[in-house]
NUTOR-90881 format. One record per residue (C-alpha): x negated, y, z negated; chain; residue number from 1; residue in three letters. Coordinates in steps of 0.1 Angstrom, whole numbers, always signed. Each point is the difference from the previous one (the first is absolute). Layout:
X	Y	Z	A	NUM	ALA
...
REM end
This chain:
-206	-68	-84	A	1	MET
-5	-3	+37	A	2	ASP
+34	+7	+16	A	3	LEU
-11	-16	+32	A	4	THR
-3	-34	-16	A	5	GLN
+27	-26	-3	A	6	GLY
+26	-16	+22	A	7	THR
+22	+21	+24	A	8	ALA
+29	-4	-24	A	9	GLU
-21	+13	-30	A	10	GLU
-12	+30	+20	A	11	LYS
+36	+7	+11	A	12	ASN
+12	-1	-36	A	13	ARG
-28	+23	-12	A	14	ARG
+7	+24	+29	A	15	ALA
+37	+2	-8	A	16	LYS
-6	+6	-37	A	17	LYS
-26	+26	+8	A	18	MET
+23	+19	+23	A	19	MET
+27	+0	-27	A	20	LEU
-24	+14	-25	A	21	TRP
-11	+27	+24	A	22	PHE
+37	+9	+4	A	23	GLY
+5	+0	-37	A	24	ILE
-30	+23	-6	A	25	VAL
+11	+24	+27	A	26	SER
+35	+2	-15	A	27	LEU
-15	+5	-35	A	28	THR
-20	+29	+14	A	29	MET
+32	+15	+15	A	30	GLY
+19	-2	-33	A	31	PHE
-31	+13	-19	A	32	ALA
+0	+30	+24	A	33	GLY
+37	+8	-7	A	34	TRP
-4	-3	-37	A	35	THR
-31	+21	+1	A	36	SER
+19	+27	+19	A	37	ALA
+28	-3	-26	A	38	TYR
-25	+7	-28	A	39	ILE
-15	+30	+19	A	40	VAL
+34	+14	+8	A	41	SER
+11	-3	-37	A	42	SER
-21	+31	-7	A	43	LYS
+24	+21	+22	A	44	ARG
+22	+26	-17	A	45	GLU
+31	-14	+15	A	46	ASP
-7	-36	-12	A	47	TRP
+31	-15	-17	A	48	VAL
-14	-17	-32	A	49	SER
+33	-10	-17	A	50	ASP
+12	-24	+28	A	51	LEU
+13	-33	-12	A	52	GLU
-4	-29	+24	A	53	LEU
+33	-17	+9	A	54	PRO
+10	-30	-21	A	55	SER
+3	-21	+31	A	56	ALA
-37	+3	+6	A	57	PHE
-7	-17	-34	A	58	PHE
+26	-28	+7	A	59	ILE
-16	-5	+35	A	60	SER
-34	-3	-17	A	61	THR
+14	-30	-20	A	62	VAL
+13	-15	+32	A	63	MET
-33	+2	+18	A	64	ILE
-19	-14	-30	A	65	ILE
+24	-29	-1	A	66	LEU
-4	-5	+38	A	67	SER
-37	-4	-5	A	68	SER
+6	-26	-26	A	69	ILE
+25	-19	+22	A	70	THR
-25	+1	+29	A	71	TYR
-27	-14	-23	A	72	LEU
+24	-28	-11	A	73	VAL
+8	-8	+37	A	74	ALA
-36	-2	+9	A	75	LYS
-8	-23	-30	A	76	LYS
+30	-22	+9	A	77	ALA
-12	-5	+35	A	78	VAL
-36	-6	-12	A	79	ALA
+15	-29	-21	A	80	LYS
+20	-11	+31	A	81	ASN
+34	+10	-15	A	82	ASN
+13	+14	+32	A	83	GLN
+36	+5	-11	A	84	LYS
-10	+20	-31	A	85	LYS
-25	+20	+22	A	86	GLY
+28	+9	+25	A	87	THR
+25	+10	-28	A	88	ILE
-26	+23	-16	A	89	PHE
-9	+16	+33	A	90	LEU
+37	+7	+5	A	91	LEU
+2	+15	-35	A	92	ILE
-30	+21	+9	A	93	THR
+17	+13	+31	A	94	LEU
+31	+9	-19	A	95	ALA
-20	+18	-26	A	96	LEU
-20	+19	+27	A	97	GLY
+33	+11	+17	A	98	VAL
+13	+11	-35	A	99	THR
-32	+20	-6	A	100	PHE
+6	+20	+32	A	101	ILE
+37	+4	-7	A	102	SER
-8	+14	-34	A	103	LEU
-26	+24	+14	A	104	GLN
+27	+15	+22	A	105	PHE
+23	+2	-31	A	106	VAL
-29	+19	-16	A	107	GLY
-1	+24	+29	A	108	PHE
+38	+5	-4	A	109	SER
-5	+7	-37	A	110	GLN
-26	+26	+8	A	111	MET
+22	+17	+25	A	112	LEU
+29	+0	-25	A	113	GLU
-23	+18	-25	A	114	ASN
-7	+27	+26	A	115	GLY
-34	-12	+10	A	116	TYR
-6	+0	+38	A	117	TYR
-29	-11	+22	A	118	PHE
+0	+33	+20	A	119	THR
+19	+32	+2	A	120	GLY
+4	+31	-23	A	121	PRO
+10	-21	-30	A	122	THR
-29	-25	+3	A	123	SER
-33	+1	-18	A	124	SER
-34	-13	+10	A	125	ILE
+2	-25	-28	A	126	LYS
+32	-14	+13	A	127	MET
-14	-2	+35	A	128	SER
-29	-21	-14	A	129	TYR
+23	-23	-19	A	130	VAL
+22	-6	+30	A	131	PHE
-30	-4	+23	A	132	LEU
-19	-24	-23	A	133	ILE
+32	-21	-6	A	134	ALA
+10	+0	+37	A	135	ALA
-35	-11	+12	A	136	VAL
+0	-28	-25	A	137	HIS
+35	-11	+12	A	138	ILE
-14	-1	+35	A	139	ALA
-28	-24	-12	A	140	HIS
+25	-21	-19	A	141	VAL
+20	-3	+32	A	142	VAL
-32	-13	+16	A	143	ALA
-4	-24	-30	A	144	GLY
+36	-12	+5	A	145	LEU
-8	-7	+37	A	146	ILE
-30	-20	-11	A	147	SER
+21	-18	-26	A	148	LEU
+26	-9	+27	A	149	LEU
-28	-15	+21	A	150	VAL
-13	-20	-30	A	151	VAL
+36	-11	-7	A	152	LEU
+6	-11	+36	A	153	VAL
-33	-19	+0	A	154	GLN
+9	-16	-34	A	155	GLN
+34	-11	+15	A	156	LEU
-19	-15	+29	A	157	ARG
-21	-19	-25	A	158	LYS
-32	+16	+11	A	159	LYS
-14	+4	-35	A	160	TYR
-16	-28	-19	A	161	THR
-23	-1	-29	A	162	PRO
-29	-2	+25	A	163	GLU
+13	+27	+24	A	164	ASN
+14	+31	-18	A	165	MET
-20	+28	+17	A	166	LEU
+31	+19	+12	A	167	GLY
+17	-2	-33	A	168	MET
-32	+10	-18	A	169	GLU
-4	+31	+22	A	170	LEU
+36	+9	-4	A	171	GLY
-1	-4	-38	A	172	ALA
-32	+21	-2	A	173	THR
+16	+29	+20	A	174	PHE
+32	-3	-21	A	175	TRP
-20	+1	-33	A	176	HIS
-18	+31	+13	A	177	PHE
+33	+17	+7	A	178	LEU
+11	-8	-35	A	179	ASP
-32	+13	-15	A	180	PHE
+1	+32	+20	A	181	ILE
+36	+8	-10	A	182	TRP
-8	-6	-37	A	183	VAL
-30	+24	+4	A	184	TYR
+22	+26	+18	A	185	LEU
+29	-1	-25	A	186	ILE
-24	+3	-29	A	187	LEU
-19	+28	+18	A	188	PHE
+31	+20	+7	A	189	MET
+13	-6	-35	A	190	TYR
-31	+11	-19	A	191	PHE
-14	+26	+24	A	192	VAL
+23	+29	-7	A	193	LYS
REM end
């Protein structure tokens, strides 16, 4: 496909989608690096292998999966020109995203209550990785929430129509990526002892 062909609008759409995918690939590389370092570090003598992840992490996983579903429902509703349903499901997605982040912090509190710290004499390299990986993901979810707020504001301004959904499509793609990466991370931290 010749990327220089097409109308200015088509080229703009392709460029924005390509930039999003470049960002997603670079974020994937970052998380791959951290999980690779986690695996390499697991060979250390001081590695804690009996750590149980906090229950709040698993509950938050359900929240982020549900939020991906609600974003998908919102997108499909707008594609069918059901603007009210689209707006309602974007609001639900926002609430689930905020709940996800809140539960992540509850998970951090649970780890601290169990005597696991990020740094200091009572910390371990494994706990440092768990805190780091979860915190970096939270930072990206905050970016996803900002993106979602932009999409929601544009939806309330009636910018999106079945013919013009680029912003919503880009926001949904990024949100689904955040969902996928968290499911990967929680499974990774659960199974790689």
